[in-house]
C-alpha positions in Angstrom: -4.4 -24.3 -32.7 -3.6 -21.0 -31.1 -5.4 -20.8 -27.5 -6.0 -17.0 -26.5 -6.5 -16.5 -22.9 -7.0 -13.2 -21.5 -6.1 -12.7 -17.8 -8.6 -10.2 -15.9 -7.3 -7.9 -12.5 -9.8 -7.0 -10.2 -9.0 -4.8 -7.9 -10.8 -3.9 -4.6 -10.1 0.0 -3.0 -11.3 1.6 0.0 -11.0 3.9 2.2 -10.3 4.2 6.0 -12.4 7.1 8.6 -9.1 7.7 9.7 -7.4 8.1 6.4 -9.9 9.9 4.1 -7.6 11.1 1.9 -5.6 7.5 1.2 -6.8 4.6 -0.3 -6.0 1.2 0.6 -6.0 -1.8 -2.5 -6.1 -5.1 -1.6 -3.2 -5.7 -3.3 -1.6 -4.0 -0.3 -0.8 -0.9 -2.2 -1.9 2.9 -0.4 -2.4 5.6 -2.8 -2.7 9.7 -2.2 -6.8 10.9 -3.2 -5.1 11.8 -6.5 -3.9 8.1 -7.3 -0.4 8.1 -6.3 1.6 5.3 -4.7 3.1 6.2 -1.5 6.2 4.9 -0.7 6.6 1.8 1.7 9.5 1.2 4.5 10.1 -1.5 6.1 10.7 -1.0 9.7 13.8 -1.3 10.7 13.0 -3.9 13.4 11.2 -7.5 11.5 11.0 -5.5 7.8 7.2 -5.1 7.9 6.0 -2.4 5.8 4.6 0.7 6.6 3.5 4.0 5.5 4.0 7.3 6.7 0.9 9.2 7.3 -1.0 12.4 9.0 -3.7 12.4 11.1 -4.9 15.4 13.4 -1.6 17.8 11.6 0.7 14.9 13.1 3.1 12.8 11.4 3.2 9.1 12.1 3.6 5.4 10.3 0.9 3.2 9.7 1.3 -0.5 9.2 0.2 -1.7 6.1 -0.8 -4.9 7.2 -2.8 -3.4 9.6 -4.6 -1.2 7.2 -5.5 -3.9 4.6 -6.9 -5.6 7.0 -9.2 -3.1 8.5 -10.3 -2.0 5.0 -11.0 -5.8 3.8 -11.3 -8.1 7.1 -13.3 -6.2 9.1 -12.4 -4.4 12.4 -9.2 -6.1 13.8 -9.0 -3.9 17.8 -7.9 -6.7 19.5 -6.7 -9.0 16.5 -3.2 -10.1 15.6 -2.8 -9.9 11.4 -1.0 -13.3 10.0 0.8 -13.3 6.6 -0.1 -17.1 6.0 1.9 -17.4 3.8 4.9 -16.1 5.8 6.1 -13.6 4.1 5.6 -10.2 5.5 6.1 -8.3 2.0 2.9 -10.1 0.3 0.2 -7.5 1.9 -2.4 -8.5 -0.2 -5.9 -9.5 1.5 -6.1 -13.5 0.8 -2.9 -13.7 1.8 -4.0 -11.6 5.5 -5.8 -13.8 8.6 -7.1 -11.6 11.6 -6.0 -14.4 15.0 -6.5 -13.4 18.3 -2.4 -13.8 20.4 -2.8 -16.8 21.3 -4.0 -18.0 17.8 -1.3 -16.2 15.6 1.6 -17.3 18.4 0.7 -21.3 17.9 0.5 -20.2 14.4 4.4 -19.9 14.0 5.1 -22.3 16.3 4.2 -24.6 13.5 
């Protein structure tokens, strides 16, 4: 007996008001408005992924996990974004959690 199954993958995309020409996917990939994935670069200190952005004519780097947090977890002001699996390159929204600084410190002490 042959069993056939299909895997359906569904992605969600959001725009942030601060970066209207960028799309953030729920898996942590950032796209240009034309659909081209942008290069993600690890920070020199810590290795967290960041993406080069332009805001009001200025070049900045933005943390990908924070962009995904804002897009899919809601307002993250005043919160740390925690990677549940401790893999800082896994920026899928299901792997991220908003925590207070104290909660985040306690999480890493476990």
